[in-house]
N, C-alpha and C positions, 0 to 999 in steps of 0.2 A: 411815685417819683418826688422827691425832696423838693421843697421851695427853697431856693436860693437865688443870688444875683452876685455879679461881680464886686469886689470889695465890701461884702457883708463881713462885719466882725474884723475889719482892718487892723484894730489896734492889736488884738490878741494875736493875729497872724504876724503883725510886724515886730511883736515882742519875741514870738517864737524864732524868727529870723535873726534877731540879735543875739538870742541866746544860743542859737544853733551855728552861726558863722565860726565864731572862735573854736568850736569843737571839732570843725571840718578842715581847720588849717593843715595843709601839708598831706592830707589824705587823697588817695587815689580813687576812692569808693565810698561815696556818700549814698546811701539808700534812705528814702522817705516814703512813707505809706499815708494815703489820704483815703479813708474809709467813709464810703457813702457819697461818693463823688458827684452823683446825681447829674446834672448836665455839663459839669465840668469848670464851672464857673470859679468855684472855689479853688480848684486845682490850678488853673489858670491865674487866679489872684495872686497864690502864693508863689507860684513860678515868677510872676512878675517881680514881686517884692524881693524874692531870692537873688534874681538877675541885678535887680538895682544894688544889691549888697555885695556881691561876689563880683570878681574879675570874670571876664569871659574864658580865661584858661581853667580858673577852679570850677566855673559852672559846668564844663565840660566832664566832670568826675560825679554830677550829681544824677540820680534817677528818680523820679516821682512815679510810684506805684499808684494808680487812681483806681480804686474798686467800687462796684455797687452790685447788689443783687437784682436790681431792676434790669432787665435784657433790653428793654427800650433805650436805657440811658447809655449803656457801654458797647452795645453791639449792632447799632444801626449804622455807624460808619461814617456818617457825614458831619452831623452838627458837633459831636463830641470828639471823636478820634481824630477829625480833619480840623478841628478847632475853627469852626465857621458858625457866626452868630449873627443874628439880625441886630440892625443898629438900635433897636428898642432896648435889647439886652445890653447895651454898652454904654449906657448914659452916665452910669455912676463912676467910670474910669475917669482918673484925673486926665485932663486935656493933653499934657506933655507925656503920659505914658500910653495913652491910645495911639498918639502919633507915633510913636517910639515901636510899639509891638504889634499893631494891627495895620492891614492895608486891605483896599477894597478886594473883595472876592469876585468871581465872574457874574453871580447872580446879584442882580441889582438890590441896594439896601442891606447886603451882607458883607461882613469882613471876616478876615481870616486872621488868626493868631500867627505870629512872626514863626519860622522854621527854628529860631533858636529856641524858643519856649517850646514848641510841639516836640522838638528832639529829647526835651527832658521828660516828658511824660508816657507813661504806659498804662493804657488803659484794659481792665478785664473784669469779666463777671465773676463774682465771689460772694458766698454766703457765710458771713462771719461766724454764724451758729455751728457750722460744721466744726469750729475750733481747730481747724488745722493750720498752723502757721505758715505763712507764705516763705518766711525768711527768719533767719535770727540776728540780721545786722542792720537794723533799722536804727537811724540816728533820731527819727522824729516819727511819731503816728499822730495824724490829726483825725480826731472822730468827733465830728460835731453834727448835731441833728441826727444822731443814729441811736445813741443809748437809749434815748426816751422811748424807743419803740420797743425795748425790752424788758422784762421783768427783773427783779431785784438780783435773783440767782444768775440769771444769763448775763447781767451786767457785770457780775462779779466773775464770771467764766471769761467773757470777752477781755475784760482789763486784764485779768491774769495772763491770757494768751498774749496780749500786748506786751506785758512785761517780760514774758520769755522772748518775744520778737526784737526787743529794743536791747541796743548795746549798753554795758554801763555807763551811766551817765546821759542815757538817752531821754527823749523828751516825750511827753505824752500831752497833747490838748484834747481836752473834752468842753462840750457845750457847758454854759454856766448854770443850766437847770439841773446838772446832773452833777452833784458831788462825789469824790471819792468814797466807795463803800468802806466803812470802819475796818472790815476784815483785810482790807488791802493796804491801810495805813503804813504798814511797816516797810512796805514794798518801794513806797514813792515818797518824795518830797514835793511839797507844794512850794512853788518859787515866787507866787505873788498872791496878796489877799483877794484882789479884786477880779481874779478869772482862774479858771481850772488849767493853769498849766504846771505840769508835773514833771519832776525828774527822777528816774529809776534810781534806785538804791541798790 
């Protein structure tokens, strides 16, 4: 199970939202992939940032596919798919956003993500190394804290699959510890110097 928390790497996620939103204007189908979703905290963080940048009408056209190989993360039904978290996991969320997107759950000291955000997200178990694309119309792929578990050749194969899954001009976020393999340089354009945010060429 990957270590993560709400609003981790907020800067790069916010930048991705800034780049993504103009690309989605007027579109009725916006698909996003979050690979290695772990406990769903990164997924819901991105959903919050996206909701804050898009109107409710436009947000209804968005679907975030959150995948993880760990069956405990995506298949037990309550914590992740139902968006229910203990209060200790929510301390890093800005107070105004916490009040806006979370409400008390039935169990004491637990809170549930708003239906608005839960409706954006679809979780499923998936092994990236099968190299079988889920779709070919993603506007954004978020793949942080995943590639470091693969060897160099596997990283090339997975990123190549992402390239095939993205629309032209689609975006790819990787963890900053993993640079784009030189073999794939012609397939992507790096958008900023300080983070691994790339655009499909």
